[in-house]
Structure formats: C-alpha cells, structure tokens
N, C-alpha and C positions, 0 to 999 in steps of 0.2 A: 381554632376548631386543633384538641389533640385529640390522639390518633392513636393507637394498637395494635400491633397485631402478631400473633404469635409467630418467629423465623424459623418453623419447618423443623419437618424433619433432621437436619444436616446437623441441629444446631449440636444434637446427645451423639453425635455421629463419630467414633475416634478409629484410629487407625486401623485399627483390625476391620473393621466393614469399610472401609472405603477399601481395602486389600480384595477385599467377598467381591465389592461391585466392580471393582474392573477386573477383575477373571469373567462374572457373572456379561458383564456388558462385550467383552472380547470372545464369550464362547459362543454369547447371541449373536458379537455381526459373522465371526467366520459360520454359525451354523444356516448366516444368509447368502453362500458363495458355495459353501462347502461339496451341494449337489450339481453345481452348475460343468457344462463342461469346456473343453479351450474354447469355441465360438465364442460360447456366451457370455464367458470371463472376457470377451473385449467385448459385444455386441455390435449394433452399429453408431455409428458418429452421427448425432443428434445433440440440439441444443439444453434439451433439458433431460441429460441424465452423465449417468458419468461411466467407461467401463469400469467395468468390477476392480478390473484387477490392480490397476491404478485406484482406484478410490481405500480399496481393503492398504493399501503401502503410504498412503498418503495421512491415513490414521493415525499409521504407528510414525511417518515422517514425524505429524503435529505432535502426537505422545515428545520423543524423541526432543526437540526442537523446544519444547518449554518446559520440560521439567529437568530434561538430563544436560542439555544445551543452552538452553538459555536459566535454569534455577540455577545446577553445578558444574556449569560452565567448563563439560566432558567435550572431547571431539566428537566429530561426526563418525555414523557407523559407517556405511558409507559413503564412498569417495564422491560419487553427483548424486545423491540424494535430492539436494534441494534444486539440484537444475531437476526431475524428476515430480518431485512432488508439494514444490509449494505454491501452492492453488494460487496465490496473487502473482507469481509471476511466472506459469507456466499456463499458455490461453488454453483456454478450452477445448478447441475446436483441432489443437494440437497434441491431443492426452492419449488420441490413436495411434497416433505417429512415433512417439518414443519406444525406445529399448528398453523395455521395460525387464525387469527379472521373472522369473520363469516363476510358475507358479508353488515352486521348493523352495525358490528363494527368496519369493517374497513372503511366506509364513514363516522362516525360518527368521527375517528379520526380523515379523511381529515382533516374535514370540524373544527373541533378543532384547529390542527395544521393552517391551513390559514387564521382563522379570528382571532387566538391571532399575529400571522404575519401584518395583518391590523392593528389590532390595537395597533399596535406596528410605527407606521409612522403615522394614519390616524388624521389628522386635522397641519402636519407639514408643516411651508411652502418648505422648502428643504430637504435635505434627507445630510448626514455627507457620506462622498467617501466609509465606510467602509458597510452602513446600502447601498447604491448603487449598489456597490458591489455583496454584497451577494443576495439582493434580490433579481437583475436581473437575477445573475446563476443561482439560481432555481426556476427564472421562465421559463429560456431559458432552463433548462432541464427536465420543464415537459413537456414545445411546444416537442422540442426533443422524450420524451416520447409516446407522441397525434400522430405524423407519424410512430413510429416505431410499435405502435398499431394498425396502417391501414394496415403494411406491415404484420405486425402476420397475422388481418385476410386475408388477400390475401392467407398467405401456409396458413394455415391451414383451407380452403374452406369455412370460417363464411359468411355468409349475408353481405352484400355490409352494411358499415353503412349508421342507416337509416338516421343522417341530407343530406346524399349525394343527390342533386341537379342537376342532367347533363345540361349542359346551352349549348345553341346553338353556336357557336364560326363560324362568316361569318369570315373574314377578313383573308384567309387562303390561300395564292398561291403557291404550291409548286416549280415552277419555280421559281422563287426568289429569291431559296436560295439555287439555285442547284450549284455542283461546287464549288472552294476555294478562298479566297482570299492571298492575301500577305501582307505578316507584314512585315512589314524594319526592319533590325538590328538594334543594336544600345545599350546604357547603360538608364536599368529602371530599378526606385523602386519597388520594391514587399514589401508584409505584411504590417500591422498595426503598424501606426505611435502614439506616443505616444498623442498624442491628444484627438485617442479615445476613447469615456467613460466605452464603453466599450468590451475584444477583450480575448479574449481564449489566455490562452499561450502557445501555438503550433506557434497563430500567428506575435508572438513576434521574433523581429522588424524588423519593417522595414530598406528593406536593397535593397542596387546597387547589379543590376548583370550586366552581359554582353550578349547582346542575338545577336542570326544569324538573318540574315533574313531567314523567315518561310511561309510555304502556310498549311493550313488548315482549313477544311470542311465549310461552310455556316451554317450547320446544322446537330445536330445529325442526326445517320443514321438512317434509319427506317426497318419498320418492312419489307419493301417490298427490300430493298437494302440486309437485311441479311437473306432472305428466297435461296436468287437468291446462297448463300453462304451453307447454307442445303442442297436445292436439290441442287446442283454440287459437295455431299458428301464431305462437309470441315469437318465433327466431324468425318468420318470414313480414312482421310490424315493422317497421321503421322506426316507428310512434314512439318503441320502448325504449328506445337505444339509445346507449352515448356518441356522438363520432367516434371516438374511440372503439368504444364497442362495440357497432358498428362495420368499421375496417376491419375490424381481430375477426367479425366475425363472415364478410365475405374472403376473407382473405383463406378461409379454412378452418380457422383459430388453432393455430399451432406454424411451428416455423416451419418450412418446406422439408420435404425430408428426402435424403440422397431414396436415387434407387436402389442402392445395395439394401438399407432397410427395408423397400419393400419389399425384397425377395426372402430376406430373414425373416419378418414377421411372415413372413405366409409362410414360411415351411416351419416357424414355431408354433404356432396358434390353428395352420393348416384350415385358417379360416380369411382367404382375399377380401372379404365383403369386407374386412373391420379396418381396410385402408382407409374405404371414403370419408370415414371418421375428420382424417389424417389432411386429405387434398384434396376436397370438395368444399363446398358452401357446408357450414350444421344446420340443421335439425332439430338436432337436440343433443342430450349429452353424449358426449361423446363415446360412451363408451356401451351405451345403447342402444338394439338393434330389436326394427317391427316388427311382427312373425302375421302372418297374412289372417288371421284371428282375430283382428283388430287388438290382440296382446303384447307387450313387451318382452324383451332377453335384454339381457344386463351382463356383461365380460367382466368376469370373474377371475383374472391371470388367466387362466389357457384356456377357458371351458364356457359358454354361455349358461347363465340359469332363468328361468321366469323373474320378471323385474316382482321386489316384495316393498307391494305400495307403505309398507308401513317402517317401513328404513328411513332416515335421512337420505335423503339425497346428498351424494359426494363426486366428484371428481369434478365442480362446476366453476368453473373460472368467476374473479370477482367481474367480469362481468356478464355475464351469464344472469348470477346474483342480483343485482341493481338490478337488470330488464323484467325480472320476475316481480322484483318492487315492484320494479310503472306500471307493468300489470295487472299487479292484486291490488294499488292504491294504497303499498304501504313505506316503509325505506329499512335500508338495514341501518346499525344499531350506531353510535358513535365510541369510537371506544371505548372512554371515559363512563359511557354507560354501561357498556357492559360492564365494565370491572365494576360497578357499583352495583347493579342488579345481581352481579354473582357474588362481592364482596361483604356486601350494604346487611343493616338491620332495620327495624323500624327501632324507634325510638320509644319509649317507657306510655309515651302520648296514644304511638298507635298510628300516630298522622304523619310522622318526620323519620328524620333519616336520623337513630341511632351514631354517635362519635366514634363506634368500635368499629374494626377493621375485621373480616373473616380471614384466614389464612387459603380455606379451601371454599367452595360456593355450600359445603353441610358444614361447615365451620373450621375449627384448626387441628383436628386429629390428623395423622396420614390418613392415607388415602386405603380402604379396605375394601377386596373383592366382591363388596355390597352396595359400594358405594359409586365405586365409577367404573366403564370398562378402558381401561391403564395395564399398561405391561401384557399386552399380546394376547388379552385373556380368552376374552372369545372368538380370536381368530381373525378379526373384522368386525366392523359395523353393528350394532341391535336392534333394536324398533327406538322408536323416539321414547315410550312407555318405560321402558325399563329402566331401573334404577332411582326408585322414589327417596331411598334411606336419602339420595345424594342429592337430594335440592335443597337452593337456595331459600335464607331466610324468607324471599319474597315471594315463593314456588317456583322458581324456574328448574326446569329439566337439564340434567346433561352438559350444564355450561364445565363441567373436567372431564374430561375424556370422552372417547366415542370420534368425533368427527371434528379437526378443525371446524373454527367460525369466522369466516369472511367479516371484517367492521365496517363501516364509510368510511374512515382514515386513511389518507396518507402517512410513512409511515417515517416521523418528526422524531428530532428530539428533546427531553422533557428539560424542562426550564434548570438551568445547572448541569446540565449534562455533562459529564467529563472523561473522555477516552480512556479507555484499559488497555493493557498489555498487547492485547490482539485488535489493535488498532482498525483493521479490515473486517473485527467482525460486524461492526453495525454504524459505521460512519459515512460509509461510501456508497448507502442506501435508501439516506435520510432523500425524500423525496421521489421516491423513482420506483419502490415498494409499496404495499395495500397490509393493512395487519389483523394478520390473525389471533386470536386464542384459546384458552380450553385442551389444547389439549387432545388425542382421537384415540384411538385403540391400542395403538400402537409406543404410545410414548410413554417412556417411561418416569411410574409416577415419582422418584425421587425425581426428574427437570421441572413437572410440571406447580404451578399455580395459581393464585386471579390475578400475579402482576405480567407470572412471562408471557412477552411478546414476540411473537414469530412473524416474517413480513416475506411476502413474494409478488412480483412484481399483475398484475390485475387478468394477463391473461394466462396463465399458469393453472391449469386441472389437472397434470397428475395427481400433482396432494393429497391425501385424507381429506381431504374439505369440503365444507356443509356451509350454510349459513341460519341462524334466524329473526326474524322480521320485527320492528318496530311501525305503531300505528305514527303515523302521519299527523 
C-alpha cells in the first residue's frame, strides 16, 4: 500500500522564519517566568516539576550544547554549565540544591546563547541539513518547555501567565459532537515519512498496519461526563481500576510531597484544603472541589471557578481515564486507531480506508485560528463542540489542539527505529510511559501533527491531558 502525506509547514520555512520563531519562542518562555518572585523561581521540591530558574537555564544550555558546541565545535560559555544543566546527568532531586547563577546572570546567559546561535545563520540563504536539524531540535525543545512552564504554574497554584487573554469562542455546538463515528478497517500507514523535514526519532518510520473497523467518540470526554463517574462513586469501586491504578489511587495519586511544599502551596493559594488532593486518597480529579450545594469548583491556577461541564476533562491520569472507560463500558483508543481516525479518509466507495493520509485532522493546510485551539490562543481549553472546521474526515472533533489525549498503548519503538543524536529523548522511556496524541491549547502549531507522539508515565495528572473513548 502506498500513501503520501504533506511534509507540513516546515518544508517551506527559510532562515528568516527560523530566526523569527527562535525569538518568538524565547519571548514566550521568558514571559512565563518574568512575573515570578525569587521564591517562586525556585519553588518546592516535588517530582513532577523543575525549579523555574533551573529550567530556563537548561533550555539555553541545550541550545548551546547542540548548536554551538556539537554543531559548530565552540567552547562552552559557562565553565560549569554541564554540571548545572545537563538533565541526563543532573539528578532531578538535586536541582534545588545547585548553586545556580542569579536570575540576572541566567537571563544574560540565555541571551548570549540565543544571539550567538542566530549570528551563526544570519544572512544565509539556506541551511545545511545538520543546521536545519539541530536548530529546529533546540527550538522545539524550548517550545515544549514553555508548555511545561504553563502546567507547572497550574500545579503550584501560581498566578496565571500575565499574557493570557481569554477570548470568546462562539462557534460551539455540543450536540454536533455527541456519539461515535465508524472508522472502516483495512491497511493504513502510520508514522512519519522520510520526506518530512524534521521528525523526532520516535516517529520513525512510516509503516503499514492492519486496522479492524472500530467506533471512536466524536469528541473528548467532558467534565460533565466525568462528573457522573465521580458522583456514582467511581473512585471507590475497586472493579473499575487496574491493580496499578488502584495502588496509585490509594497512595493519593501523586508522589509524597515535602512539608515545605505544603507550606509553600498554602501561602501561594491561600487555600490549604487543596492539599488533600495530594496527600489523601482521591475521590475526584486533582483540582476539583465539591461545594455544599452539590455543585463543583475547579482550581485554575490560583483561583477556583465553577466547573464548566462542557469543557473536556483535564488533568486526569491514564489510570483515571482507564477507570472511567471501565465504568462506562468503553475503552481507550489504541495509538494506531487514534492516528487512523485523525489522518484517514474514506476511499471513493465510501466504505473503506483511502490510501491517502492527512498531515492534520482537517487536511494538509497549516493550522489557522478557526481550525484548532493551539498557540495559547484561548488561554485554556474550550468546549468540546468548538472548532467544527477542524474535524477529521470521519467527523472527529479537536483531534488537534485543546487537550492532549491519552491512548491505550505503552510508548514503544516503531519497526525500524533508529535513535537520533539526542539519544535520551525517546529510547530510555520505551515500555514505562503511555502515549498521548494531538497537542493542547498551549502547544505550538509548528510542533504538532498527526504523527507526533507525546509520552508520560500513567500516573501523571499535571499535564494538559484528557482523553476520548472507543466502543468495545
């Protein structure tokens, strides 16, 4: 079976566009820390976040390491930079104990790295293949850390990023995205092809699969749907949970937090009741809180708002998604099923899969504002009925943007996998993580595509993740 898919917008981007993107990504990353005070720039020691001061230095070090040192063979800018910022060698728990440069010195280092990287390509008409790869590698790395900075602010109860400006989304029809769509079976190609200008190694390489017909939800699970599971005692019913999920649930659903974090969090949020979500057995998603009148609140950064039942459920772990599926008589989609639902089209006879694949759910044209909730556009998720223009060929909505979606599969290598120069990006995590697809509202539209594979351990509920379901 032969197939083709557009190589995406990077294929037409030159040096000027790359430099503009590098500056835009740096401005975004810094805008996520510029308003934090000195205490917030270090923050509490917990397993799912990094100290912000360390993290922004790490982003610059990664850029320096691959573009200036590896590619251009230049000497290190910082004498002890490797011992501070190399995430492969610097144990996570030690990052709060390092003698980090001051905020001023860190920002100066970041600026020097950026300007030296840009100077190395400024004025060129085109990039060499190695320049293209390593410059985009480090730029995408920075974009992913910006997204992480946003969900870290949520985890720690910090104020919302100051640049967020909520916008009104009017084209929302919740009824139009109810129920399932039928996906025909057949042979289909998933994964990235070698004509993509940039891919991560875990997308290598495109390969054919045999897919059975299946039914998948038009939209992600909503807060309202998940609330039924909560109120019917789903968190108390052992039968809905796997052995690992039940152990995770009984342990409180998160790594045990240090006392210093409890004090820090209470001071930041001025709402100590939220700590029960971390330290006691869970009865509901981590940021939910029941009110006396039977309604629910949800913490969004440093304040509580009434739970919007039309929004996709967010900040749920893979274990919670699995339990909801067991309760509802559904299942999570396989990773391959998700990609087929997002990328496939009907053949001419209307009953089989076409050989053609789409780069995005809606087609091959780059993301636009009316197609997907990306690029921090709405300051958070929107209702699952929004963005009808971004529907897949089969009628699935929001497969790109709004919230990441858990899939059923463990993160594993594709056939023919070859490790990239950044050896630690994928290979160490095979077999221990679960795959997420589709991107979220804070994902850059330059990063995301139907073949993109994100991955987290199944206990993580801090990321911007929800899920959709399949019929059994």
